[in-house]
C-alpha positions in Angstrom: -3.9 142.6 58.2 -6.1 140.6 56.3 -5.8 140.3 52.5 -8.3 142.8 50.9 -10.0 141.7 47.8 -8.0 141.8 44.7 -4.8 141.8 46.4 -2.0 139.2 45.7 0.0 137.5 48.4 3.8 138.1 47.8 2.9 140.7 44.9 1.1 143.5 46.9 2.2 142.6 50.2 3.5 139.4 52.2 0.4 138.4 54.3 1.3 136.3 57.4 -0.2 135.8 60.7 0.0 138.0 63.7 2.1 135.2 65.3 4.5 134.8 62.5 5.0 138.6 62.2 5.9 138.9 65.9 8.2 135.9 65.8 10.0 137.3 62.7 10.2 140.8 64.1 11.7 139.4 67.3 14.3 137.4 65.4 15.3 140.7 63.6 14.1 139.9 60.2 12.8 143.5 59.4 14.6 146.4 58.6 11.8 148.5 60.2 8.2 147.4 61.3 5.5 149.0 63.2 2.0 148.9 64.0 -0.8 151.1 62.2 -4.5 150.9 62.8 -4.0 147.7 64.8 -2.1 146.0 61.9 1.5 145.2 61.6 3.6 146.4 58.7 7.3 145.9 57.9 9.9 145.8 55.6 11.8 142.4 55.6 15.5 142.2 55.0 14.8 139.2 52.9 12.4 141.0 50.6 15.1 143.6 50.0 17.9 140.9 49.3 15.5 139.3 46.9 15.2 142.7 44.8 18.9 143.1 45.0 19.9 139.7 43.9 17.6 139.7 40.9 19.9 142.9 39.7 17.4 145.5 40.1 17.6 148.6 42.3 15.5 148.5 45.5 14.3 151.9 46.5 13.0 152.3 50.1 11.2 155.1 51.7 12.6 154.4 55.4 12.0 156.2 58.7 15.2 158.1 59.6 15.7 155.9 62.7 16.2 152.9 60.4 19.3 154.5 58.8 21.7 153.0 61.5 20.3 149.6 61.0 20.6 149.6 57.2 24.2 150.9 57.5 25.0 147.9 59.8 23.4 145.4 57.5 24.9 143.8 54.6 22.7 145.8 52.1 25.2 148.4 51.2 22.8 151.3 50.9 23.0 154.5 48.9 20.9 157.0 51.0 19.3 159.9 49.3 17.5 162.5 51.2 15.0 164.5 49.7 14.9 168.0 51.1 12.1 170.3 51.0 11.7 172.4 47.9 12.9 176.0 48.2 10.3 178.6 49.5 9.7 180.0 45.9 9.2 176.6 44.3 6.9 175.4 47.2 4.7 178.5 46.8 4.5 178.0 43.0 3.5 174.3 43.4 0.8 175.1 45.8 -0.6 177.6 43.5 -0.5 175.3 40.5 -2.6 172.9 42.6 -4.9 175.6 43.4 -4.1 175.3 47.3 -3.1 178.2 49.6 0.5 178.3 50.5 0.8 178.1 54.2 3.9 179.7 55.5 3.8 178.0 58.9 3.2 174.5 57.4 6.3 175.2 55.1 8.4 176.5 58.1 7.4 173.3 60.1 8.6 171.1 57.0 11.9 172.9 56.9 12.5 172.7 60.6 11.7 168.8 60.3 14.0 168.4 57.5 16.9 170.3 59.4 16.3 168.2 62.5 16.5 164.9 60.2 19.8 166.3 58.6 21.4 167.0 62.0 20.4 163.8 63.5 20.9 161.5 60.7 23.0 163.5 58.0 25.9 161.5 58.3 24.1 158.5 56.7 23.2 160.4 53.7 25.2 159.8 50.4 23.2 162.5 48.6 20.8 165.5 49.5 18.4 166.4 46.5 16.1 169.1 46.9 12.5 168.2 45.9 12.0 171.0 43.5 9.9 168.7 41.3 9.7 165.2 40.3 11.3 165.6 37.1 14.3 167.3 38.6 14.6 164.6 41.3 14.3 161.9 38.7 17.0 163.4 36.5 19.3 163.8 39.6 18.7 160.2 40.6 19.5 158.7 37.1 22.6 160.9 37.2 23.7 159.5 40.5 23.0 156.0 39.6 25.0 156.3 36.6 27.9 157.6 38.6 27.4 154.6 41.1 27.7 152.1 38.1 30.8 153.9 36.5 32.8 155.1 39.3 34.6 153.3 42.2 32.7 154.0 45.6 34.2 154.4 49.0 32.8 151.6 51.5 33.4 150.7 54.9 36.3 147.9 55.1 33.7 145.6 57.0 31.7 145.4 53.6 34.6 144.2 51.7 35.7 141.8 54.5 32.1 140.4 54.4 32.1 139.8 50.8 35.3 137.7 50.9 33.7 135.6 53.7 30.8 134.5 51.7 
C-alpha cells in the first residue's frame, strides 16, 4: 500500500511496489503474505533474520497455516499458543470492560482454539491460557529464561545446517 503521512519506510513497514512484492512472494521470500483491502502485506524472512541476528527476540503473530513453513525454515522458532481464558475469567474481563459476556462468542472462540490445537498442536512448544496480560508476560519471561539456560531439543537438521554455514 502507499505510505501514509507520518509513516517511515523500513521503520513502520517496508514499502515496495506491487510488482516487487509479487516477485518476492513468488521467490518464497515471505513466511506469510496475503492481500487485504486490495493491498499486499507480508512477513519477510529477511526481516525476521535481521531481528534475530541483532540479538533480539522476534515475536510474530502468525496464521496457524504458517507454522509448517516456519518449522521448515532455518529460523528455529519457539511457538507459543495463547489459548482462550477460562470461562470464569472471560466473564470477569467482559464485566470489567462494561461489556456483556456473550456465551455463544466464547464457545465459538473455544471451538476455534480447539481446532487450531488439533490441526497445529504438534508445532506448539508451549500453550499459555490468556487469563490476563500480566499472567501471559510472566509466563513468557519464565519460558525465555529457561530457553536461555537449559539445553533444548532441536531437530537434527538444524544442527547439520549450523555446521554447513
